[in-house]
C-alpha positions as a Markdown table, in Angstrom:
| # | Residue | x | y | z |
|---|---|---|---|---|
| 1 | Met | 43.8 | 5.1 | -0.2 |
| 2 | Ser | 46.1 | 2.3 | 0.0 |
| 3 | Trp | 50.2 | 2.0 | -2.1 |
| 4 | His | 52.8 | -0.9 | -2.2 |
| 5 | Asp | 55.8 | 0.2 | -2.9 |
| 6 | Cys | 56.5 | -2.9 | -5.7 |
| 7 | Ala | 57.6 | -3.0 | -9.7 |
| 8 | Glu | 54.8 | -5.9 | -10.0 |
| 9 | Ala | 51.4 | -5.8 | -8.7 |
| 10 | Asp | 51.0 | -8.3 | -5.8 |
| 11 | Cys | 49.1 | -10.0 | -4.5 |
| 12 | Arg | 49.6 | -11.3 | -0.5 |
| 13 | Phe | 46.2 | -14.2 | -0.9 |
| 14 | Thr | 45.6 | -17.0 | -2.9 |
| 15 | Ala | 41.9 | -19.0 | -3.0 |
| 16 | Ala | 43.5 | -20.6 | 0.0 |
| 17 | Asp | 43.6 | -18.0 | 2.0 |
| 18 | Ile | 40.0 | -17.1 | 1.7 |
| 19 | Asp | 36.4 | -18.6 | 3.7 |
| 20 | Pro | 34.2 | -18.8 | 1.1 |
| 21 | Ile | 31.3 | -19.8 | 3.7 |
| 22 | Glu | 30.9 | -17.1 | 5.7 |
| 23 | Thr | 28.3 | -18.1 | 8.0 |
| 24 | Val | 25.9 | -21.1 | 7.8 |
| 25 | Val | 22.9 | -20.2 | 9.2 |
| 26 | Val | 19.4 | -22.8 | 9.5 |
| 27 | Pro | 16.3 | -21.2 | 9.9 |
| 28 | Arg | 14.1 | -21.3 | 12.5 |
| 29 | Ala | 9.8 | -21.9 | 12.5 |
| 30 | His | 8.1 | -19.6 | 13.9 |
| 31 | Asp | 3.7 | -19.3 | 14.0 |
| 32 | Val | 2.8 | -16.5 | 11.6 |
| 33 | Gly | -0.5 | -15.8 | 11.4 |
| 34 | Gly | -2.0 | -19.3 | 11.5 |
| 35 | Phe | 0.8 | -20.6 | 9.5 |
| 36 | Glu | 4.6 | -21.6 | 10.3 |
| 37 | Val | 7.7 | -20.0 | 8.5 |
| 38 | Arg | 10.9 | -20.9 | 8.3 |
| 39 | Arg | 13.0 | -17.2 | 9.7 |
| 40 | Ala | 16.7 | -17.1 | 8.8 |
| 41 | Leu | 17.0 | -13.6 | 9.8 |
| 42 | Pro | 17.6 | -12.7 | 12.2 |
| 43 | Ser | 19.1 | -15.2 | 13.6 |
| 44 | Arg | 22.6 | -15.7 | 17.1 |
| 45 | Glu | 24.2 | -16.5 | 13.4 |
| 46 | Lys | 23.4 | -13.6 | 11.7 |
| 47 | Arg | 21.3 | -10.3 | 12.1 |
| 48 | Leu | 21.9 | -9.2 | 8.2 |
| 49 | Val | 22.5 | -9.2 | 4.9 |
| 50 | Gly | 23.6 | -6.5 | 2.8 |
| 51 | Pro | 20.5 | -4.5 | 4.2 |
| 52 | Phe | 18.4 | -7.6 | 4.6 |
| 53 | Val | 17.2 | -7.3 | 8.9 |
| 54 | Phe | 14.3 | -9.6 | 7.8 |
| 55 | Phe | 13.9 | -12.8 | 5.7 |
| 56 | Asp | 11.1 | -15.3 | 6.1 |
| 57 | Gln | 10.3 | -18.1 | 3.4 |
| 58 | Met | 6.2 | -19.1 | 3.4 |
| 59 | Gly | 5.6 | -22.2 | 3.2 |
| 60 | Pro | 5.4 | -24.0 | 1.0 |
| 61 | Gly | 2.1 | -26.0 | 2.8 |
| 62 | Glu | -2.0 | -25.7 | 2.2 |
| 63 | Phe | -4.5 | -24.6 | 3.9 |
| 64 | Leu | -7.9 | -26.4 | 4.2 |
| 65 | Leu | -10.9 | -25.4 | 4.1 |
| 66 | Gly | -12.2 | -22.2 | 5.4 |
| 67 | Arg | -8.4 | -22.0 | 6.4 |
| 68 | Gly | -6.4 | -19.2 | 5.8 |
| 69 | Leu | -3.2 | -16.7 | 7.0 |
| 70 | Asp | -4.4 | -14.0 | 9.2 |
| 71 | Val | -1.3 | -12.1 | 9.8 |
| 72 | Arg | -3.8 | -9.0 | 12.0 |
| 73 | Pro | -3.4 | -5.1 | 11.6 |
| 74 | His | 0.2 | -4.8 | 13.1 |
| 75 | Pro | 2.8 | -1.4 | 12.8 |
| 76 | His | 5.9 | -1.0 | 10.8 |
| 77 | Ile | 8.8 | 2.2 | 11.0 |
| 78 | Gly | 11.8 | 2.7 | 9.6 |
| 79 | Leu | 12.1 | -0.2 | 7.6 |
| 80 | Ala | 10.4 | -1.6 | 5.0 |
| 81 | Thr | 9.1 | -4.7 | 4.0 |
| 82 | Val | 9.0 | -6.5 | 0.4 |
| 83 | Thr | 6.3 | -10.1 | 0.2 |
| 84 | Tyr | 7.2 | -11.9 | -3.1 |
| 85 | Leu | 5.0 | -15.5 | -4.0 |
| 86 | Phe | 5.9 | -18.7 | -5.8 |
| 87 | Arg | 2.3 | -19.7 | -5.3 |
| 88 | Gly | -1.2 | -18.7 | -3.5 |
| 89 | Glu | -2.5 | -15.2 | -2.9 |
| 90 | Ile | -2.6 | -12.6 | 0.2 |
| 91 | Leu | -4.3 | -9.6 | 0.6 |
| 92 | His | -2.7 | -6.7 | 1.4 |
| 93 | Arg | -4.9 | -3.6 | 3.6 |
| 94 | Asp | -3.1 | -1.0 | 4.7 |
| 95 | Ser | -3.5 | 2.5 | 6.7 |
| 96 | Leu | -2.5 | 4.1 | 3.6 |
| 97 | Gly | -6.3 | 2.9 | 2.4 |
| 98 | Thr | -4.7 | 0.3 | 0.1 |
| 99 | Ala | -6.4 | -3.2 | -0.3 |
| 100 | Leu | -4.8 | -5.4 | -3.1 |
| 101 | Ala | -4.2 | -9.1 | -4.0 |
| 102 | Ile | -0.6 | -9.9 | -4.2 |
| 103 | Arg | 0.0 | -13.1 | -6.8 |
| 104 | Pro | 3.1 | -15.5 | -7.7 |
| 105 | Gly | 5.7 | -13.5 | -9.7 |
| 106 | Ala | 4.4 | -10.1 | -8.8 |
| 107 | Val | 6.6 | -7.6 | -5.9 |
| 108 | Asn | 4.9 | -5.6 | -2.8 |
| 109 | Trp | 7.1 | -2.7 | -1.8 |
| 110 | Met | 5.6 | -1.2 | 1.5 |
| 111 | Thr | 7.9 | 1.4 | 2.8 |
| 112 | Ala | 7.0 | 1.7 | 6.4 |
| 113 | Gly | 9.7 | 5.4 | 7.1 |
| 114 | Arg | 8.1 | 7.5 | 10.2 |
| 115 | Gly | 5.6 | 5.0 | 10.7 |
| 116 | Ile | 3.0 | 2.4 | 8.5 |
| 117 | Ala | 0.2 | -0.6 | 9.0 |
| 118 | His | -0.7 | -3.8 | 8.0 |
| 119 | Ser | -2.1 | -6.5 | 7.6 |
| 120 | Glu | -1.8 | -9.8 | 5.4 |
| 121 | Arg | -5.1 | -11.9 | 4.6 |
| 122 | Thr | -6.4 | -14.9 | 2.4 |
| 123 | Pro | -8.8 | -13.4 | 0.6 |
| 124 | Pro | -11.9 | -15.1 | 1.3 |
| 125 | Ala | -12.7 | -16.5 | -1.9 |
| 126 | Leu | -9.9 | -18.9 | -1.3 |
| 127 | Arg | -11.3 | -20.1 | 2.0 |
| 128 | Ala | -14.0 | -21.8 | 0.0 |
| 129 | Gly | -11.5 | -24.6 | -0.7 |
| 130 | Thr | -8.3 | -25.8 | -0.5 |
| 131 | Ser | -5.1 | -23.5 | -1.2 |
| 132 | Glu | -1.3 | -23.6 | -1.0 |
| 133 | Leu | 1.0 | -20.4 | 0.0 |
| 134 | Phe | 4.7 | -20.3 | -1.0 |
| 135 | Gly | 6.8 | -17.3 | -1.0 |
| 136 | Ile | 9.3 | -15.1 | 0.8 |
| 137 | Gln | 8.7 | -11.6 | 3.1 |
| 138 | Ala | 11.9 | -10.0 | 4.1 |
| 139 | Trp | 12.7 | -6.7 | 5.8 |
| 140 | Val | 14.9 | -4.0 | 4.4 |
| 141 | Ala | 16.8 | -1.7 | 6.4 |
| 142 | Leu | 16.2 | 2.0 | 5.3 |
| 143 | Pro | 19.4 | 4.5 | 4.7 |
| 144 | Lys | 19.9 | 6.6 | 8.1 |
| 145 | Ala | 18.7 | 9.4 | 5.6 |
| 146 | His | 15.3 | 8.3 | 4.5 |
| 147 | Glu | 14.5 | 6.2 | 8.0 |
| 148 | Glu | 11.3 | 8.6 | 8.9 |
| 149 | Thr | 10.6 | 9.2 | 5.1 |
| 150 | Pro | 6.8 | 9.9 | 4.6 |
| 151 | Pro | 5.8 | 6.0 | 3.8 |
| 152 | Ala | 4.2 | 4.5 | 0.7 |
| 153 | Phe | 3.1 | 1.1 | -0.9 |
| 154 | Ala | 3.5 | 0.1 | -4.6 |
| 155 | His | 2.4 | -3.0 | -6.0 |
| 156 | His | 4.4 | -3.7 | -9.8 |
| 157 | Pro | 3.1 | -7.4 | -11.5 |
| 158 | Glu | 4.7 | -10.3 | -12.6 |
| 159 | Glu | 4.7 | -8.4 | -16.4 |
| 160 | Ala | 6.7 | -5.6 | -15.2 |
| 161 | Met | 9.4 | -7.2 | -13.9 |
| 162 | Pro | 12.6 | -8.1 | -15.9 |
| 163 | Leu | 12.9 | -12.1 | -17.1 |
| 164 | Ile | 16.3 | -12.5 | -18.4 |
| 165 | Glu | 17.7 | -16.1 | -18.9 |
| 166 | Ala | 21.6 | -17.2 | -19.2 |
| 167 | Asp | 23.6 | -19.6 | -19.2 |
| 168 | Gly | 21.1 | -22.6 | -17.9 |
| 169 | Val | 19.8 | -20.0 | -15.6 |
| 170 | Arg | 16.5 | -18.0 | -15.8 |
| 171 | Ala | 16.9 | -14.6 | -13.4 |
| 172 | Arg | 13.7 | -12.4 | -12.1 |
| 173 | Val | 14.7 | -9.3 | -10.8 |
| 174 | Ile | 13.1 | -8.1 | -7.8 |
| 175 | Ala | 14.0 | -4.9 | -6.9 |
| 176 | Gly | 17.7 | -3.5 | -7.7 |
| 177 | Glu | 20.1 | -4.1 | -10.4 |
| 178 | Leu | 21.6 | -8.1 | -11.8 |
| 179 | Trp | 23.3 | -8.3 | -15.1 |
| 180 | Gly | 22.0 | -4.7 | -16.8 |
| 181 | Ala | 18.8 | -5.5 | -16.1 |
| 182 | Arg | 16.8 | -3.4 | -13.6 |
| 183 | Ser | 13.7 | -3.7 | -11.4 |
| 184 | Pro | 11.0 | -1.2 | -11.7 |
| 185 | Val | 10.4 | -1.4 | -7.7 |
| 186 | Pro | 11.6 | 1.8 | -6.1 |
| 187 | Thr | 14.2 | 1.6 | -3.1 |
| 188 | Leu | 16.0 | 3.8 | -1.1 |
| 189 | Gly | 19.7 | 2.5 | -1.3 |
| 190 | Asp | 21.5 | -0.3 | -3.8 |
| 191 | Met | 20.7 | -4.0 | -3.2 |
| 192 | Ile | 19.9 | -6.5 | -5.5 |
| 193 | Tyr | 17.3 | -9.1 | -5.4 |
| 194 | Ala | 16.7 | -11.9 | -7.6 |
| 195 | Asp | 14.7 | -15.6 | -8.1 |
| 196 | Val | 16.7 | -17.1 | -9.5 |
| 197 | Ala | 16.0 | -20.7 | -11.3 |
| 198 | Leu | 17.1 | -24.2 | -12.8 |
| 199 | Thr | 16.6 | -24.0 | -16.4 |
| 200 | Val | 18.6 | -26.7 | -18.2 |
| 201 | Pro | 17.5 | -29.4 | -20.8 |
| 202 | Thr | 14.9 | -31.6 | -18.3 |
| 203 | Asp | 16.8 | -34.2 | -17.9 |
| 204 | Gln | 19.4 | -32.5 | -16.2 |
| 205 | Arg | 16.9 | -30.3 | -14.3 |
| 206 | Arg | 15.3 | -34.0 | -13.0 |
| 207 | Val | 18.3 | -35.0 | -11.4 |
| 208 | Leu | 19.3 | -31.2 | -9.7 |
| 209 | Glu | 15.8 | -31.0 | -8.5 |
| 210 | Ala | 16.4 | -34.2 | -6.6 |
| 211 | Leu | 19.2 | -33.0 | -5.5 |
| 212 | Arg | 18.3 | -30.2 | -3.6 |
| 213 | Lys | 16.3 | -32.6 | -1.9 |
| 214 | Val | 19.1 | -34.3 | -0.4 |
| 215 | Pro | 19.1 | -32.8 | 3.7 |
| 216 | Tyr | 22.1 | -30.8 | 4.8 |
| 217 | Gly | 24.3 | -33.3 | 6.6 |
| 218 | Arg | 23.7 | -36.0 | 4.4 |
| 219 | Thr | 25.8 | -37.8 | 1.3 |
| 220 | Val | 24.8 | -39.5 | -1.4 |
| 221 | Ser | 26.4 | -42.0 | -4.6 |
| 222 | Val | 25.4 | -41.3 | -8.2 |
| 223 | Glu | 24.0 | -44.9 | -7.9 |
| 224 | Lys | 21.6 | -43.6 | -5.4 |
| 225 | Leu | 21.0 | -40.5 | -7.1 |
| 226 | Val | 20.1 | -41.9 | -10.1 |
| 227 | Gly | 17.8 | -43.1 | -8.9 |
| 228 | Leu | 15.6 | -40.9 | -6.8 |
| 229 | Ala | 15.7 | -38.9 | -10.7 |
| 230 | Gly | 13.6 | -41.9 | -11.5 |
| 231 | Phe | 16.4 | -42.6 | -13.8 |
| 232 | Asp | 17.4 | -46.5 | -14.4 |
| 233 | Thr | 19.9 | -47.6 | -12.4 |
| 234 | Asp | 21.7 | -50.1 | -14.3 |
| 235 | Ser | 22.0 | -47.9 | -17.5 |
| 236 | Glu | 25.3 | -46.2 | -19.0 |
| 237 | Glu | 23.5 | -43.9 | -20.2 |
| 238 | Asp | 21.6 | -42.5 | -17.2 |
| 239 | Arg | 24.5 | -42.3 | -15.2 |
| 240 | Arg | 26.4 | -40.6 | -17.6 |
| 241 | Thr | 23.9 | -38.6 | -17.5 |
| 242 | Val | 23.5 | -37.7 | -13.9 |
| 243 | Glu | 27.3 | -37.1 | -13.6 |
| 244 | Thr | 26.7 | -34.2 | -17.1 |
| 245 | Ala | 24.4 | -32.8 | -14.8 |
| 246 | Leu | 26.5 | -32.4 | -12.0 |
| 247 | Arg | 29.7 | -31.0 | -13.5 |
| 248 | Glu | 28.0 | -28.3 | -15.2 |
| 249 | Asn | 25.5 | -27.3 | -12.9 |
| 250 | Pro | 24.5 | -23.4 | -13.0 |
| 251 | Val | 24.9 | -23.0 | -9.5 |
| 252 | Pro | 26.7 | -25.0 | -7.7 |
| 253 | Leu | 26.4 | -23.1 | -4.7 |
| 254 | Phe | 21.9 | -24.1 | -4.3 |
| 255 | Val | 21.9 | -27.0 | -5.8 |
| 256 | Pro | 24.7 | -28.7 | -3.1 |
| 257 | Asp | 26.0 | -30.9 | -5.5 |
| 258 | His | 28.9 | -31.8 | -2.8 |
| 259 | Arg | 26.7 | -34.1 | -1.4 |
| 260 | Val | 27.0 | -36.0 | -3.9 |
| 261 | Arg | 30.4 | -38.3 | -2.9 |
| 262 | Asp | 31.9 | -40.0 | -6.1 |
| 263 | Gly | 30.0 | -38.0 | -8.4 |
| 264 | Pro | 31.7 | -34.7 | -9.8 |
| 265 | Ser | 30.6 | -30.7 | -8.5 |
| 266 | Ala | 30.6 | -27.6 | -10.7 |
| 267 | Ala | 31.0 | -25.7 | -7.7 |
| 268 | Pro | 35.7 | -24.3 | -7.2 |
| 269 | Pro | 37.7 | -27.2 | -5.3 |
| 270 | Ala | 38.5 | -25.0 | -2.5 |
| 271 | Ile | 34.6 | -24.4 | -2.2 |
| 272 | Glu | 33.7 | -28.1 | -2.4 |
| 273 | Gln | 36.0 | -29.2 | 0.4 |
| 274 | Arg | 34.8 | -26.2 | 2.1 |
| 275 | Leu | 31.1 | -26.5 | 2.0 |
| 276 | Arg | 31.7 | -30.5 | 2.9 |
| 277 | Ser | 33.8 | -29.2 | 6.4 |
| 278 | Val | 30.2 | -26.6 | 7.1 |
| 279 | Glu | 28.4 | -29.9 | 6.7 |
| 280 | Gly | 30.9 | -32.5 | 8.0 |
| 281 | Leu | 30.7 | -34.6 | 5.3 |
C-alpha cells in the first residue's frame, strides 16, 4: 500500500508523460503444415502479452484442388491452445479421442496440462475442390497451479458465444469477460479475448475498410481515400462522408486514421502523434 500526505488528490503525471504505445511487433511469416502463417508472438520485441505466449494469424489464403492444411500429430504441455476461424474449416484430432471440425465463429479450447498430442488438417471433403482458410491460433500460459492439470478439450459452437453490439462495433467474446458478457469457454485464469468488427453505417464502413488497407508507414490524403473507398473524388458530399467516418471511427487503434495526413482522427491527439512517430510519418 502507498500513501501521499496532502489534503487534495495529486496526480504527478499528465497524458504527455504516458506513452500509449508500449511495443510495435511486426509479425513474421512461417510455414505451418504447408500453409503460411504470420506469427506475432513470441517475438524479439515481446515474448508474451498477458497470458498469450503464442499468436498466429492463419491466412487469409486459399488451397488449390487436392491441397490443404496438414499439421501432423505433435505434443503440447503446460499450456492451452485456442483456435478461432473467420473462414474455412479445420479437423481437430487429439490423444483424448476427440475428432471434431471447427468452423467460423466457434471456439476450440484445448488444455494441454500435463500432456496432450493433437493434429489439425483440412477435412477430406474440402480437398475435393478449392477451399479457404482464415483464422487465429493462440497459446495461453496456464497459471502455475494448473500447469499439471489433466488434459482436456472443449468445443463451443458459434451460437454459444456471447455477441455484443454497441457504439459502431460488434464483439464476440471468445474467452473471459467483456462488457458484462462472459464466454462459456472454461479458462483457468483471468483474461479477455474477443473478435471485434465494425458495424458503422455502410458508407462509413467502406471508408474504414479502405483505410485498413493503407500499408504500415504510408500516408494518404482525404482525396485519395475518397477514391480508395470507391466514392467520387469531385463530390463534396462524398468528401464529407469520408471525414465523418474518420472523425467517428470507433476503433482508431485498429483502423489507422492517423495515416490520413489531412483528415480528422478519432484517436486522442497524444495517441495520434505517438502512432505517427512510431511509423515515421
